[in-house]
N, C-alpha and C positions, 0 to 999 in steps of 0.2 A: 702129461704136460703140466709142469709146475712153473709158476712165474710170479714176479712181483710187479705191481704197477707203481711207478714213481711219477709224482705230479710236481714239477717245478713251479713255484709260486713266488713272484717278486712283486714287492709292494710298490716299487718306484717306476710305474709306467708313465711315460710322457703324454701318451694320448689320452690316457684314462687313469688318473691318479687313484691309488688304492684299489686297483681293479680286482685283486683276488677277494676282497671284502665287499665288493658291490652287491647289492641286495638283489636276489632273483627268487622270486616266490617265497620270500620270508627267510631265507638263509643266504650266507655269503656264497658267491659264485664258486669258489674253490671247493666248498662243501658240496654243491651241486655237482661239480665234475668228479669228486671222489665217489659219490653215490651212484653216478652212472657207471663209473669204472668198476664198482663193486658188483654190478650185474653181469660183469664178465666172469670168465672161470679163474680169474687171479686168486692166489692163495692169500694175498696180502696187498693192501692199497694204502700207500704212504705219501703224504704231502711233504716235499722238501722245500721248507719255507725259509725266507731271508729276514723275517722279522717276527718278534715275539707275539705281535697282535694276531698274525696269521695262525700261529701255534695255539694260541687261546681260543680263537674262533673254531679251529678244528677240534680242540678239546671239548668245547661246549656242545658239539654235535657228534661226539664219539667217533671222530675221524682221526686215525693215527698220523702223527707228524714228527718230523725231525727238523730242528733248527740248524741252518748252514750259514756260512759266511755271507756277508752282504756284498763283498767285492768280487764275486765270480763274474768273469766276462761273458759267460753263456750259460744256458741252461744245462748243457752237457757237463760243464765243470761243476755246477751245483749238484747234479746227480751222481758224479764221481765221488763227491764228499759224502753224500747220502749213503752210497754203496759201502764205503768205509765204515761209517757210523752204525749201520745196520748189520755189519758183519757178514755181508753176503759173499759166498764162495766164488772163485773165478768163473766156475762154469754155470753159475745160477743165471736164469733168464730175467731179464728186466724189460718192461715195456714203458716207454716214456709217453705219457699222456699230457698234452699241453694243459696248463692251468686255466686257459680262457676257452675251453671247449666244453661247455656244459650239455651240449646235445651229442657228444661223441656216441657212436653206435658200440655197444658192448660186443657185438659180433665181429666188428672190425678189429678191436683189441684182440680178441681170441685168434682171429686170422694171422695177425701180425706175430703173435707168440707161437702159433702153430708152424708158421713158415720158418721162423728162426730154429725151431727145434728140428725141423726136417731138413735144413740146409746147413750142414756142417762145414760146407765150403765157404760160407759167407760169415763175417763177423757182425753183421747187422741185418735187420729186415725192415722194411717199410711198406707203405700202401700208395696205390695210385688209382684213379678212375678215369674213364674215357672223357674227353672234352667234347661237348656237342654244341658249342657256341663260338662262332669265330671271333667275337669280341673278347671272350675269355681266353682264347688262344693268343691273341695279339697282346693281352694285358701284361705288362711286366711285373705286376704284383701277383700274378698267378704263376707258380713255379711248375715248370714241365719237366718230364723225365722221359728218356728213350732207353729202351731195353735191349739186351743181346738175346740170342736164340734161346738161351737158358733161363730167361726171366730175371737176369741181374741188370742193375743199373749201369749204363754206359756213361750217362752224363745227365746232370741237372742244370736247368738254366732258366732265367727269367725271359729269355728271348723265345720266339716261336720256334720250338724245334720238335720235329725234324723240319727243316726249312724246305718249302716246296719251290725248288729252283725254277721250274718251267712255268709256274703259275703264281708268282708272288704278288702280294697286295691285292688279291682279287676278293678278299672277304670270304673265301671258301676254305673249308677244312681239308687238309690232305688225307690221302690214304696210304698206309694204315692210320687209323684214328689217333691223334696225339693224346697224350696222357697228362693229367694234372697230378702233381704230387701232393699227398696229404702228409702233413707234419706229425706223423705217428711212427715211432721207431722202437724196434725190438733190438737189444743188445745182450751179450753175455757180460756179466759184471766185471770179468778181467779185462776186456776190451774197453769198456766204459771208464774203468779206472785208468787205463793207459791213454785214452784218447786226448785228454788235456796236455800230455807231454809230447804229443806229436807236433812237428813243425807246422805253423800255420801255412797253408797253401796259397800262392798267388791268385789261383782261380777262385778260391775261397773268398779272398778279399775282393777281388773284382766284381763277383756276382753277389757278394754278401750272403752266401749260402754255406753254412758250416759242414754240411754233409760232404761237400766237395773235397774236404780234407782227407776223408776216408778213401775216396777214389784216387786222389792224388798220391797217396802213399802205397798204392797197389793192393789195397784191400777191397773186398767185395760186399756189395749190398744186394740182398734178395728182395724182390718187389712183388707184392701180392696185388693183382689188379682186381678191384672190387666193383661188383655190379652195382653198388649204390654209392651215392655221394655222402659225405659227412654232413652233419647239421652245420649251420653258420657258427663261426667262431665269434669272439668279442674282442675287438681292438679299439673301437671308438664309442662315445656315448650313443650314436645312432644304432650301432650293432647291439649294444645293451638293451636298448629299447625294443628292438626287433626280437631278440631272444626272450625277453620278458613276455612279450606278446604271445609268442610261440608256446611257451611253457604254461601261460595262463589258460 
């Protein structure tokens, strides 16, 4: 199994300005993410940056990076450009690790890559874990996924799915246990380059979930159900302080 980890890093975050360069343990956050990713079985870990300052920060810490355009509408578009710049072949495997996940589990990265390698019927792979808290199940900021009998995604939603028709609003969790989607993706480089050319899906716009474009166009996503949860990501200043404390 050979694969490349690509880490999209965008400087212009509305909730946490200059987020990739935020100091965590004496180094920029994006460097922490790259170091965690390098503990996986990846052959190569590359940051896809939108600003020269990120490139310079990576260079200072011996992290490979590539400079991409600033006007990409999504991380997938940024990674598609990175695939071209890096000269990846169409069948090369890529795992997208978000640039705000400094506690990402290397084993989870490996599982995502291995699933993509095993499932030739799917153009992508991703990760989910069981939800054990009713408040998390009801939270629209928590993305849920339901699977078919063969472990492929049927649908992703911010809504509480599957919906428990006979016992709604009870504060209980349905059976089978609902799954929380983890924003970790495996792609073949050829599909990743093709993805930005696909028509944006109405359900994608409605839910604000880019992965729904894949399903809407009839493609398949294999889902690895992990026994462990990922570490907390960084979206806000409070998240940043929490991760700093955990790493300290």
